Structure formats: C-alpha cells, structure tokens
C-alpha positions in Angstrom: 77.2 -20.4 82.1 78.0 -23.2 79.6 75.4 -25.9 79.1 75.7 -29.6 78.3 74.5 -30.0 74.7 75.6 -33.6 74.4 73.1 -36.1 72.9 72.7 -39.8 73.6 73.6 -41.7 70.4 70.2 -43.4 70.3 68.4 -40.1 70.4 70.5 -38.7 67.5 69.9 -41.9 65.6 66.1 -41.6 66.2 66.2 -38.0 64.9 68.1 -39.0 61.7 65.8 -42.0 61.1 62.6 -40.0 61.7 61.7 -39.5 58.0 61.7 -43.2 57.4 58.3 -43.3 59.2 56.6 -41.7 56.3 58.5 -43.2 53.4 55.6 -45.5 52.3 52.8 -43.0 52.7 50.5 -41.8 49.9 51.6 -39.0 47.6 50.2 -35.6 48.5 48.8 -33.1 46.1 50.3 -31.0 44.6 54.1 -30.8 44.5 54.7 -34.1 46.3 52.8 -36.0 43.6 54.2 -34.0 40.7 57.8 -34.6 41.7 57.1 -38.3 42.0 55.4 -38.5 38.6 57.9 -36.6 36.5 60.8 -38.9 37.3 58.5 -41.9 37.0 57.7 -40.9 33.4 61.5 -40.3 32.8 62.3 -43.8 34.0 59.5 -45.4 32.0 60.4 -43.5 28.7 64.2 -43.9 29.0 64.5 -40.2 28.0 66.9 -38.7 30.6 67.1 -35.3 28.9 63.6 -33.9 28.6 61.4 -34.0 31.7 57.7 -34.6 31.0 54.5 -34.2 32.9 51.6 -36.2 31.6 53.4 -36.7 28.3 54.1 -33.0 27.7 57.5 -31.2 28.1 58.0 -29.8 31.6 61.0 -27.5 31.5 60.5 -25.3 34.6 63.2 -27.0 36.7 66.6 -28.6 36.1 66.9 -32.4 36.2 69.0 -33.5 39.2 66.0 -34.6 41.3 64.4 -36.3 38.3 67.6 -38.3 37.6 68.0 -39.4 41.2 64.4 -40.4 41.7 64.2 -42.1 38.3 67.2 -44.1 39.3 65.4 -45.1 42.4 62.4 -46.3 40.4 64.8 -48.3 38.1 66.4 -50.0 41.2 63.4 -50.5 43.4 60.3 -50.4 41.1 57.6 -47.8 41.1 56.1 -47.2 44.5 55.7 -44.4 47.1 58.8 -45.8 48.9 60.9 -45.6 45.8 59.7 -42.1 45.2 60.4 -40.9 48.8 63.6 -42.7 49.7 65.9 -40.4 47.8 64.4 -37.3 49.6 65.1 -39.0 52.9 68.7 -39.5 51.9 69.0 -35.9 50.9 67.6 -34.9 54.3 70.2 -37.1 56.0 72.9 -35.7 53.9 71.8 -32.2 55.0 71.9 -33.1 58.6 75.3 -34.6 58.1 76.4 -31.4 56.5 75.3 -29.3 59.4 77.1 -31.7 61.7 80.3 -31.5 59.8 80.1 -27.7 59.5 79.4 -27.3 63.2 82.1 -29.8 64.2 85.1 -28.2 62.5 83.8 -24.6 62.9 83.1 -25.0 66.6 83.5 -28.5 68.2 82.1 -32.0 67.9 79.3 -31.4 70.5 78.1 -28.4 68.5 78.2 -30.5 65.4 76.1 -33.3 66.8 73.6 -30.9 68.2 73.4 -29.0 64.9 72.7 -32.3 63.0 69.9 -33.1 65.5 68.5 -29.5 65.2 68.5 -29.7 61.4 66.8 -33.1 61.4 64.1 -32.2 63.9 63.2 -28.7 62.8 59.5 -28.7 61.8 59.9 -27.6 58.1 62.9 -29.8 57.6 61.0 -32.8 58.9 58.0 -32.1 56.6 60.1 -31.6 53.5 62.0 -34.8 54.2 58.6 -36.3 53.5 57.1 -34.0 51.0 58.8 -34.1 47.6 59.9 -30.6 46.4 63.1 -29.4 44.9 63.8 -27.2 47.9 65.4 -30.0 49.9 67.9 -31.1 47.3 68.9 -27.5 46.5 69.2 -26.6 50.2 71.5 -29.6 50.8 73.7 -28.8 47.8 73.9 -25.2 48.9 74.8 -26.3 52.5 77.7 -28.3 51.3 78.7 -25.5 48.8 78.9 -23.0 51.7 80.5 -25.5 54.1 83.3 -26.3 51.7 83.7 -22.6 50.7 83.9 -21.5 54.3 86.5 -24.3 54.9 88.6 -23.0 52.0 88.4 -19.4 53.4 89.0 -20.2 57.0 91.8 -22.7 56.3 93.4 -21.7 53.0 95.8 -24.7 53.2 92.7 -26.9 52.6 91.5 -24.9 49.6 93.1 -27.3 47.2 90.4 -29.8 47.9 87.7 -27.7 49.6 87.5 -25.2 46.7 86.8 -27.7 44.0 84.4 -29.5 46.3 82.5 -26.3 46.8 82.3 -25.7 43.0 81.1 -29.3 42.4 78.4 -28.9 45.0 77.4 -25.6 43.4 77.1 -27.4 40.1 74.7 -29.9 41.7 72.7 -27.1 43.2 72.5 -25.5 39.8 71.1 -28.7 38.4 68.6 -28.7 41.3 67.1 -25.2 40.9 69.2 -22.9 38.7 70.9 -19.6 39.1 70.5 -19.2 42.9 73.3 -21.9 43.2 75.8 -19.3 41.9 74.2 -16.0 42.9 73.6 -16.7 46.7 77.0 -18.3 47.5 78.8 -15.8 45.3 77.4 -12.8 47.1 78.0 -14.4 50.4 81.6 -15.3 49.7 82.2 -11.8 48.3 80.7 -10.1 51.3 82.8 -12.2 53.8 85.9 -11.4 51.9 85.1 -7.7 52.2 84.2 -7.8 55.8 87.0 -10.1 57.0 90.5 -9.6 55.6 91.7 -12.9 57.0 89.3 -14.7 54.7 90.5 -13.1 51.5 93.3 -15.5 50.7 90.9 -18.4 50.8 88.2 -16.5 48.8 90.8 -15.9 46.1 91.6 -19.6 46.0 87.9 -20.2 45.5 87.7 -17.7 42.6 90.7 -19.3 40.8 90.0 -22.9 41.5 90.0 -25.5 38.7 86.7 -26.5 40.2 85.1 -23.8 38.1 85.9 -25.9 35.0 84.7 -29.1 36.6 81.4 -27.4 37.6 80.9 -26.2 34.0 81.6 -29.7 32.7 78.9 -31.0 35.0 76.3 -28.4 34.2 76.8 -27.7 30.5 75.9 -31.0 28.8 72.2 -31.1 30.0 71.6 -27.4 29.1 73.2 -28.0 25.6 71.1 -31.1 25.0 67.9 -29.4 26.2 68.5 -26.3 24.0 69.1 -28.7 21.0 65.8 -30.5 21.7 63.8 -27.3 22.6 65.2 -24.2 20.9 63.3 -21.9 23.2 64.5 -23.6 26.3 67.1 -21.2 27.5 64.7 -18.3 27.1 62.0 -20.1 29.1 64.3 -21.4 31.8 66.3 -18.2 32.5 64.0 -15.3 31.5 60.6 -16.7 32.4 61.5 -19.1 35.3 64.1 -16.9 36.9 63.8 -13.2 36.1 60.1 -13.0 35.5 59.4 -15.2 38.5 61.6 -13.0 40.8 60.6 -9.6 39.4 57.0 -10.0 38.5 53.7 -11.5 39.8 53.3 -13.7 36.7 53.2 -16.9 38.8 50.8 -15.5 41.4 52.9 -16.3 44.4 53.2 -12.9 45.9 53.2 -12.4 49.7 54.0 -9.6 52.1 57.7 -8.7 52.6 57.5 -9.9 56.2 56.3 -13.4 55.1 59.5 -15.2 56.0 59.6 -13.5 59.4 56.6 -15.7 60.2 57.7 -18.8 58.3 61.2 -19.0 59.9 60.1 -19.1 63.6 57.4 -21.6 62.9 59.6 -23.8 60.7 62.4 -23.8 63.2 60.3 -25.2 66.0 61.2 -26.5 68.6 64.7 -24.8 68.0 63.3 -21.4 67.3 64.6 -19.4 70.3 68.1 -20.8 70.4 68.4 -20.2 66.6 67.1 -16.6 66.9 69.3 -15.9 69.9 72.3 -17.3 68.1 71.4 -15.3 65.0 71.1 -12.1 67.0 74.3 -12.6 68.8 76.1 -13.2 65.5 74.9 -10.0 63.9 75.0 -7.8 66.9 78.8 -7.7 66.6 79.4 -8.5 63.0 83.0 -7.3 62.8 84.3 -8.8 66.1 87.3 -11.2 66.2 85.0 -14.2 66.0 83.8 -14.4 62.4 82.1 -17.8 62.7 78.7 -16.7 63.9 78.6 -13.6 61.6 79.5 -15.8 58.6 76.6 -18.1 59.3 74.3 -15.3 60.2 75.2 -13.4 57.0 74.1 -16.5 54.9 70.7 -16.7 56.8 70.1 -13.0 56.5 71.1 -12.8 52.8 69.0 -15.8 51.7 66.0 -14.6 53.7 66.3 -11.0 52.3 66.7 -12.3 48.7 63.5 -14.3 48.9 61.7 -11.6 50.8 62.1 -9.0 48.0 61.1 -11.6 45.4 57.6 -11.4 43.9 57.4 -15.2 44.1 57.3 -16.6 47.6 56.6 -20.0 49.0 57.3 -21.1 52.6 59.7 -23.8 51.3 62.1 -21.3 49.5 63.8 -20.3 52.8 64.9 -23.9 53.7 68.5 -23.2 52.7 69.0 -21.2 55.9 67.9 -24.0 58.2 71.2 -25.9 58.6 73.2 -22.7 59.2 70.6 -21.6 61.8 70.9 -25.0 63.4 74.6 -24.5 63.9 73.9 -21.1 65.4 71.3 -22.6 67.7 73.7 -25.4 68.9 76.5 -22.9 69.6 74.1 -20.6 71.5 72.7 -23.4 73.6 76.2 -24.3 74.7 76.6 -20.7 76.0 73.1 -20.6 77.5 70.1 -18.6 76.3 69.9 -14.8 77.0 67.1 -13.8 79.3 64.8 -12.5 76.6 65.1 -15.8 74.6 64.5 -18.0 77.6 61.4 -16.0 78.5 60.0 -16.2 75.0 60.7 -19.9 74.8 58.8 -20.5 78.0 55.9 -18.3 76.9 55.6 -20.0 73.5 56.1 -23.5 75.0 53.2 -22.8 77.5 51.0 -21.5 74.7 51.6 -24.6 72.6 50.8 -26.8 75.6 47.6 -24.8 76.2 46.6 -25.3 72.6 47.2 -29.0 72.9 45.0 -29.2 75.9 42.3 -27.3 74.1 42.5 -29.7 71.2 42.2 -32.7 73.6 39.2 -31.1 75.2 37.5 -30.7 71.8 37.7 -34.5 71.4 35.0 -34.9 74.1 32.9 -32.0 72.9 29.7 -33.4 71.3 29.3 -30.6 68.6 32.9 -31.2 67.4 32.2 -35.0 67.2 29.3 -34.2 64.8 31.6 -31.9 62.7 34.3 -34.6 62.6 31.8 -37.2 61.4 30.8 -34.9 58.5 34.3 -34.4 56.9 33.9 -35.8 53.3 36.2 -38.8 52.7 37.3 -39.1 56.3 35.7 -41.4 58.9 34.8 -39.9 62.3 37.5 -42.0 64.0 40.1 -40.8 61.5 39.1 -37.1 62.0 39.3 -37.5 65.8 42.6 -39.3 65.4 44.0 -36.4 63.3 42.9 -33.9 66.1 44.5 -36.1 68.8 47.7 -36.3 66.9 47.7 -32.6 66.3 47.4 -32.1 70.0 50.2 -34.5 70.5 52.4 -32.6 68.1 51.7 -29.3 69.8 52.3 -30.8 73.2 55.6 -32.4 72.1 56.9 -29.1 70.8 55.6 -27.1 73.8 56.9 -29.5 76.4 60.3 -29.7 74.7 60.7 -25.9 74.9 59.6 -25.8 78.5 61.9 -28.7 79.4 64.8 -27.2 77.6 64.7 -24.1 79.7 65.1 -26.2 82.9 67.1 -29.2 81.7 70.8 -29.6 82.2 70.8 -31.1 78.7 68.7 -28.7 76.6 69.7 -30.0 73.2 68.5 -33.5 74.2 65.2 -32.1 75.4 64.6 -30.2 72.1 65.6 -33.2 70.0 63.3 -35.5 71.9 60.4 -33.1 71.4 61.2 -32.8 67.7 61.2 -36.5 67.3 57.9 -37.0 69.0 56.3 -34.2 67.0 57.6 -35.8 63.8 56.0 -39.1 64.8 52.7 -37.3 65.3 53.1 -35.5 62.0 53.6 -38.7 60.0 50.9 -40.6 61.7 48.5 -37.6 61.2 49.3 -37.4 57.5 48.6 -41.1 57.1 45.2 -40.7 58.7 44.4 -37.6 56.6 45.6 -39.2 53.4 42.1 -39.3 51.8 41.9 -35.5 52.1 45.4 -34.8 50.6 46.1 -37.7 48.2 44.3 -38.9 45.1 45.6 -42.5 45.7 42.2 -44.0 46.1 40.7 -42.1 43.2 43.6 -43.0 40.9 43.5 -46.7 41.8 39.8 -46.8 41.3 40.1 -45.2 37.9 42.9 -47.6 36.8 40.9 -50.7 38.0 37.7 -49.7 36.1 39.0 -48.3 32.8 39.1 -50.5 29.8 40.1 -50.3 26.1 38.6 -47.3 24.5 38.0 -45.4 27.7 39.6 -42.0 28.3 40.7 -40.2 31.3 40.0 -36.4 31.7 40.4 -33.9 34.4 38.2 -30.9 34.8 38.9 -27.5 36.5 42.0 -28.9 38.1 44.9 -31.2 37.5 45.5 -34.1 39.9 49.2 -34.8 39.8 49.0 -38.2 41.4 46.3 -39.4 39.0 48.6 -40.9 36.4 51.0 -42.3 39.0 48.2 -44.3 40.6 45.9 -45.1 37.7 48.7 -46.1 35.3 46.9 -44.2 32.6 47.8 -40.8 31.0 45.3 -37.9 31.3 44.0 -37.6 27.8 42.4 -34.1 28.1 42.8 -31.3 30.6 39.7 -29.1 30.6 39.5 -25.6 32.1 43.0 -25.7 33.7 46.4 -24.5 32.7 48.7 -24.1 35.7 52.2 -25.5 35.1 51.1 -26.6 31.5 51.5 -23.1 30.1 54.6 -24.2 28.2 53.1 -27.3 26.7 49.9 -25.6 25.6 51.7 -23.0 23.5 53.3 -25.9 21.5 51.0 -27.0 18.6 52.0 -30.6 19.2 50.2 -30.6 22.5 47.6 -27.9 22.2 44.8 -30.3 21.5 45.3 -31.9 25.0 43.8 -28.7 26.5 40.3 -27.2 26.2 37.7 -25.1 27.9 34.1 -25.8 28.8 33.3 -26.2 25.2 34.8 -29.7 25.4 32.1 -30.8 27.7 29.6 -30.5 24.9 31.3 -33.4 23.2 30.4 -35.8 26.1 29.3 -38.5 25.9 31.8 -39.6 23.3 30.8 -41.9 20.5 33.0 -44.8 21.6 34.1 -45.7 25.1 33.5 -44.2 28.5 35.1 -41.0 29.8 36.4 -41.0 33.4 36.5 -37.4 34.6 38.3 -36.4 37.9 37.4 -33.0 39.4 36.9 -31.1 42.6 33.6 -32.1 44.2 32.4 -28.6 44.0 32.6 -28.6 40.2 30.3 -31.6 39.8 27.0 -29.7 39.5 28.4 -27.4 36.7 30.0 -30.4 35.0 26.7 -32.4 35.0 24.7 -29.4 33.6 27.3 -28.9 30.8 27.4 -32.4 29.3 24.7 -33.6 26.9 22.0 -35.5 28.7 22.9 -34.2 32.1 22.9 -36.7 34.9 21.4 -39.4 32.6 24.7 -39.5 30.8 26.5 -40.4 34.0 27.2 -44.1 34.6 28.6 -43.5 38.1 29.7 -40.7 40.4 32.0 -41.6 43.3 33.4 -39.1 45.8 37.0 -39.4 47.1 37.4 -36.8 49.8 37.5 -33.3 48.2 37.5 -34.9 44.7 35.0 -36.8 42.6 35.3 -39.3 39.8 32.5 -39.2 37.3 32.1 -41.8 34.7 30.3 -40.6 31.5 28.7 -43.4 29.5 29.6 -44.1 25.9 27.2 -42.5 23.5 26.3 -45.8 21.9 25.1 -47.2 25.3 21.5 -46.1 25.9 
C-alpha cells in the first residue's frame, strides 16, 4: 500500500535550517577546533598554499575546506560563526543534492523526503555542526555520483552531466584525496558491467572533456605544494593514503563490523526505512529497475571499502547517507515490510523507555550528587544535559513509533529528527566546558603579557591558539598530528619530552602550561621548586591551566 510521504514546507524548512542553531557554539576538541584553526591561520598569514597548524606545516589533507573557511574569516571576521557557517552550507548543499537525485530518479515527493531524511539523520546533523572534512567530501561525492548517474541513465544529458561529475570529483579530491576517484570509478564501472543500458552513458563519462577540466582544478595546488615541500607527494599519497588504509600506523583500527553498528545509529530516526530500502534494492540487483540497486551498490561499496581499512572513524561512512536517504524515502512511499515495521516499533519503544529512565534519574538523589561533582559543570548544567538527552531519545523514539501509525510517515520522522537536533545543540551548549577549551584559551589570552610563553603538556588543545590569540610555543610529551613537523629540523625545537620541565621556571617571563587535569601532579613534581614555582592553577573542566612564575620572581 502506497503511503503519503509529502512534507509541509515549514517542516522541510525547519529541517534544513536546523544546523543554524549551533552555528555560534564553542569549538569542540579535537577535530572541530583543528579544522577551525588551520584556515584561521591561513587567512591570517595570506599563504593559501601551505596549511599550517600552530605555525608548523600540516600536510595531511588537501586544502578545499581550508580555502572555504579562510574565505569565511576574511568576509566575516574570526569567530565561531564564521568557522561553522561554511559547514552548514555544505550540509544544505548535501540535502539539496539528495533532493535533486531523488526527484529525477523517482519523483518530487521522494526527492523532498530524501532531502529531509538527509538533513535530519543523526550523524548528518552532528557533522553539520562539528567541523571535519567528511562532510565536504561526502557532499562532493554525492554530486559526483548524482551527475554520473544522470549521464548514465540519460545519455542525452551526458554533455553537461559528465563534465559536472568530473568537476565535482575534482572538488572531492581537493577535500580528501584519492577516494574521490577510486570510489566513484569502481561504482560506475560496476554499474556498467551489471546494467548494459547504462554503458553508453558510462562511456560518455570516460571520454568527457571534464577529465581535463578536473585535472586543471586539482593539479596547481599539488604542483605548488611539491615545490614548497619536496617530500609532500610521498607523505600525502604513501603515508596518508596507503599506509593509513593498509596498516595500523595511525592507531584507528576497529572490528570489521564497526560500520554495521555506526550506520543504524547514525541514520536514526530513518534507520528502518533506509535498511528496508537497501535490502529491497540488493535482493534483486539485476531486475528491470536499476535505480535502487545503483544506490544500494554505492552504499555497500563505500561501507565495505572502509570496513576493510585499518583506519576507521565513525565519520568516514558519511558519504552513504544521502543515497540511503533516497532509498528510505522510496521505501516509505511503498510502505515498510513487516520485519522493518516491527523492528522500528521495538527500537522506538526502547528509546522512549531509555528517555523515561533518564528523566527518573533527574529526581534520584544519588544522581544529583554525582551531577554536582562533574568538574567544570554546574549541577544545573549537568541536570540540563541529562534532561536534553532524555528529550533527544524521546524525540527519536516517538518519531519512529508515530511513523508506523501515521498516514504521513516522512513528516513524523522529520519532526522527530528536528526535535532531536534541537536537543542535541542545546545539550552541546550546556556541556561546552567539558568539550571546549574556549574558557581556558580566553583566560590565557587575557592574562599573558610580553615575555610570557604558552606551553601544552601531555596533550595538544587545538582550540587554544584560536581563543588565546597566542601560538603554542612548546609542545611537551605529545606528537599526534605533528609527526610531520617534528621531523623537519626547522620545527624540531618546538617539541620536547619531560626533560623540558626541568627548565621551568624560565629566567624571564611566566610560562602558561595547559594540560589534562590528571597530569597536574606529575607536572608539579617535575618542575624546579614544585608547587612553590606555581603562581596560579586554574581548572577548566577536564583541563588545567598552570602558571609557572618567572625565575627572577621570588
């Protein structure tokens, strides 16, 4: 039985505008702050070729995001809003891409529902707020595959769709590298093998002048970087691609089934329509209707690729979400199969039960004592985070239960996703002292004077420079993403081990040292004079800012 998947315009607009709620919120550690700071430094220096992190070369990723965000800083000034606004625009462009793909591949109602499903999926909402490169590359890959599929399905449109696909692939390459060519290339080749009717369009893709245009877009930056850093191509392709995929060098290994858990959770509240649409698409992959199998093949291929990789993060699988959203919308229009409807009801009920349990904990005295003891968070804020977590779970669960009974299931799921997103952004705002170094950075910037130095110990706080306005002068007992900079003699003296602590206090000027709070005791024992050498110690949630006196001050 066909279902009504139409959406009120105001609800679709609310779904698309949802990320604006968090656009001015503090930067989160780690990636969020890092991908705000690198483009800030680029805009400040005027060097649009070599990305830098804390003044050192940072060559792990291509520059598209840095360029876009640096342009935002130039236009709007340096702020959290300027940092986040381009990511919101990327997220909107992704939802629009899902809408366009669904509209011409199926119909306009499917397109609108797919746009809403993309915009209100849990992981998409979070990454529209949290700065990583996975959102830009996912959006560019979405448009690459959408244009490529258009060229294959309607060869008469290949004269514009094929070059557009190649240009989007070039932007994806400038977002994250080789996957921009590898994943779409394998997908197009596989579809051409499985579906003879798509071969003419696939050939048009392979012979398009867009290949030369894409090369013209990508090549200048790589040429300029190799000229500046002669080892760049080796580091970028060998270390950051092949070693990251084939080895555990970057310590991001996870079980092969990792994404089988990430996908259902990240797709909430659209999980069961998406999985049902995916199953229907792959159950009969060679049937007369190639639309679902084409989308399902992309989702399966991308998930499999990252599942066999030795480097796994939850965000890597984001490129499948718009395609799964189109499958979810198409499946909702046909109605859920019995197994999916039952699973949706069971999971929805479980989420509502978890929300009730969280609300009951608010009135439980022992929990109130625990909430009051969270470092850096007031009791009211801790209780507010729990209440908003309960609201988020309830919104997701109620949406799933309502969708099974509603005559307009897409509207129910969209409304639940919007409410859950509101709870998420409000909760992140309350929890900011636990996940952002904004207060610590502002305090350091306000207190530091001429001759003072800023150090970090046993960690690197990526938002510290953004908020303090001061570079980190020395990184002690930490390497992380600075492995490339440390091997360069020009920057090696910026890094040290515990032996550097013996030089504190310095002869001239104070030393501000940011660290994890658990490292404070060891730090204090390791500097000359111990606690007597400390002018101040101030906690900021899980971190501490210690001020070491100048040696001349006794």
